[in-house]
ROMI-745451 format. One record per residue: residue number from 1; residue in three letters; x, y, z of N, C-alpha, C in turn. Coordinates in pm, whole numbers. Atoms other than C-alpha are relative to their C-alpha. Example, Ala and Ser with C-alpha at 12.3 -4.5 7.8 and 13.67 -1.06 7.14 Angstrom:
<recs>
   n res  neast nnorth    nup caeast canorth   caup  ceast cnorth    cup
   1 Ala     89   -119      0   1230    -450    780     90    120      0
   2 Ser    -82   -119     -6   1367    -106    714    -77    109     73
</recs>
This chain:
<recs>
   n res  neast nnorth    nup caeast canorth   caup  ceast cnorth    cup
   1 Met     41    113     81   1272    2157  -5339     78   -124     45
   2 Pro    -72    119    -47   1353    1805  -5209     73    -71   -115
   3 Arg    -78     75     99   1613    1595  -5387    -71   -129    -35
   4 Lys     61    126     43   1497    1298  -5589     91   -118     28
   5 His    -97    107    -25   1814    1095  -5527     79     32    126
   6 Arg    -86    -16   -117   2028    1039  -5221    141    -41    -39
   7 Ala   -141     28     28   2407    1038  -5233     50   -107     97
   8 Leu    -61    105    -80   2615     750  -5101    151      8    -19
   9 Thr   -145     -2      8   2985     758  -5019     51   -143      9
  10 Leu    -60    133      2   3185     447  -5101    150     17      8
  11 Arg   -146     -8    -16   3543     406  -4984     61   -135    -37
  12 Leu    -69    121     45   3770     156  -5155    151     22     10
  13 Pro   -146    -11      9   4141      83  -5126     39     34   -144
  14 Pro    -41    -41    135   4333     227  -5425      4   -114   -101
  15 Ala    -10    112     95   4395    -115  -5581   -139    -45    -46
  16 Gln    136     40     38   4026    -205  -5573    -67    107    -84
  17 Phe     58   -106     82   3929     136  -5709     54     -7   -143
  18 Arg    -57     13    135   4169      85  -6002    -69   -113    -76
  19 Arg     72    112     65   4002    -249  -6074   -141     42    -40
  20 Leu    134    -51     29   3659     -84  -6053      3     93   -121
  21 Ala    -11    -96    110   3768     198  -6285     29    -72   -132
  22 Ala    -32     75    122   3911     -53  -6534   -124    -75    -51
  23 Ala    122     72     39   3591    -263  -6533   -103     98    -57
  24 Ala     94   -101     48   3379      51  -6574     44     54   -136
  25 Gly    -52    -51    126   3604     183  -6851    -19    -97   -115
  26 Ala     20    101    104   3573    -145  -7041   -143      5    -55
  27 Glu    139    -13     44   3198     -76  -7060    -35    145    -31
  28 Asn     17   -143     31   3250     296  -7133    -91     68    103
  29 Arg     79    -55   -110   3102     387  -6793     93     68     99
  30 Ser    -76    -55   -112   3215     596  -6501     -7   -103    114
  31 Pro     10     90   -114   3293     407  -6180   -132     16     76
  32 Thr    127    -23    -70   2987     568  -6018   -116    -66    -74
  33 Asn    107     61     78   2758     459  -6302      8   -152      4
  34 Tyr    -21    145     -4   2908     110  -6297    -56    -57    131
  35 Val     47     47   -131   2841      68  -5922   -152     15     10
  36 Glu    145    -21     -4   2490     216  -5955    -73   -107    -80
  37 Thr     61    101     85   2406     -23  -6240      4   -137     67
  38 Leu    -11    129    -69   2535    -326  -6047    -98     -8    117
  39 Leu     90     -3   -116   2338    -224  -5739   -146    -13    -44
  40 Leu    138      8     48   2014    -172  -5932    -32   -139    -55
  41 Arg     21    137     50   2054    -509  -6108    -19    -97    115
  42 Asp     10     90   -116   2108    -682  -5774   -134     18     71
  43 Leu    129    -25    -65   1803    -516  -5618   -115    -53    -84
  44 Asp    104     53     89   1590    -604  -5923     -8   -151      8
  45 Ser      2    146     -7   1697    -968  -5903    -59    -49    131
  46 Lys     61     36   -128   1599    -979  -5536   -151     19     -5
  47 Asp    144    -21     15   1258    -832  -5618    -62   -112    -83
  48 Glu     52    105     88   1209   -1086  -5897    -10   -134     73
  49 Ser      1    129    -69   1296   -1378  -5668   -113     -8    103
  50 Arg    110     -2    -97   1018   -1270  -5428   -136     15    -66
  51 Arg    124    -20     73    756   -1231  -5699    -95   -117     22
  52 Val    102    102    -21    433   -1421  -5639    -53    -45   -135
  53 Ile     57     57    122    311   -1653  -5912   -141    -47     36
  54 Thr    138     39    -23    -66   -1691  -5925    -46    -83   -118
  55 Val     51     88    104   -219   -1978  -6118   -150    -12     20
  56 Phe    146     14     -5   -588   -1978  -6198    -37   -130    -68
  57 Ala     44    127     56   -755   -2311  -6260   -151     -8      7
  58 Ala    144     20     -1  -1108   -2403  -6350    -36    -83    123
  59 Pro     35     72   -124  -1288   -2525  -6035     -5   -151    -16
  60 Glu     12    145     18  -1350   -2868  -6184    136    -71    -14
  61 Thr   -132     62     14   -976   -2925  -6232     77    -10    131
  62 Thr    -77     -6   -124   -868   -2860  -5873      4   -133     76
  63 Thr      2    130    -69   -958   -3212  -5757     62   -111    -83
  64 Leu    -60    103     87   -796   -3396  -6048    138    -39     52
  65 Ala   -133     47    -37   -493   -3611  -5968     98     37   -111
  66 Leu   -102    -35     99   -173   -3500  -6138     57   -126    -62
  67 Gly    -62    111     70    -39   -3735  -6399    145     31    -29
  68 Pro   -141    -27     33    315   -3765  -6530     10    113   -102
  69 Leu    -26   -107     95    460   -3473  -6720     24    -61   -138
  70 Glu    -16     55    134    425   -3543  -7090    128     52    -63
  71 Arg   -125    -35     66    740   -3543  -7295    -30     56   -138
  72 Asn     18    -59    133    758   -3319  -7601     71    -85   -105
  73 Glu    -60     76    110    833   -3480  -7935    141     52    -28
  74 Gly   -137    -36     29   1209   -3481  -7997     74     63    118
  75 Glu    -62    -63   -117   1285   -3354  -7645    113    -88     54
  76 Ser   -114     75    -53   1625   -3457  -7512    -26    -39    146
  77 Asp     13     42   -140   1659   -3642  -7181     34    116     94
  78 Glu    -45   -111    -85   1843   -3342  -7037   -107    109     10
  79 Arg    104   -105      0   1572   -3090  -7139   -123    -48     77
  80 Tyr    116     54    -73   1295   -3318  -7006     26      3    151
  81 Arg    -33     -4   -143   1474   -3351  -6669     -5    143     53
  82 Glu      1   -142    -40   1520   -2973  -6654   -143     51     14
  83 Arg    139    -44     -1   1155   -2905  -6737    -78    -66    113
  84 Lys     67     73   -108   1035   -3174  -6494     40     56    136
  85 Gly    -45    -60   -125   1248   -3021  -6219    -71    131     30
  86 Ile     71   -127    -18   1087   -2682  -6275   -145    -25     40
  87 Val    140     30    -32    736   -2828  -6272    -11    -58    141
  88 Asp      3     58   -135    811   -3034  -5960     19    108    106
  89 Thr    -23   -110    -94    943   -2723  -5786   -125     86     14
  90 Leu    120    -82     -5    638   -2519  -5879   -115    -72     72
  91 Leu    109     74    -64    401   -2794  -5765     26    -25    148
  92 Ser    -30     22   -141    580   -2824  -5432    -25    125     85
  93 Ile     28   -124    -73    498   -2463  -5338   -137    -14     66
  94 Pro    130     15    -67    225   -2469  -5073   -102    101    -48
  95 Asp    109    -87     42   -110   -2323  -5167    -45     80    120
  96 Asn     38    -88   -112   -180   -2023  -4944   -140     54    -16
  97 Ala    135    -54     23   -526   -1959  -5084   -101    -61     94
</recs>
């Protein structure tokens, strides 16, 4: 019967292992579980950063010129700048369709 998981050997200097064990212990984890969790989180974040965002638009809207981003009532200058930055970034992504 084939194994479902593969083993990995990790070698650390004693001082770094003590730090790892202390960090893991603070979360009531074993050092192995702590490293596995960190690794899985890192891999998940890399997958998320490569995720494709698909936007569907009615055909009649694809030729409309974009206007300024409307400001929400009571929105702070900081929040508006943050939101505008996100929208500008999304609109700068080339259309591969």
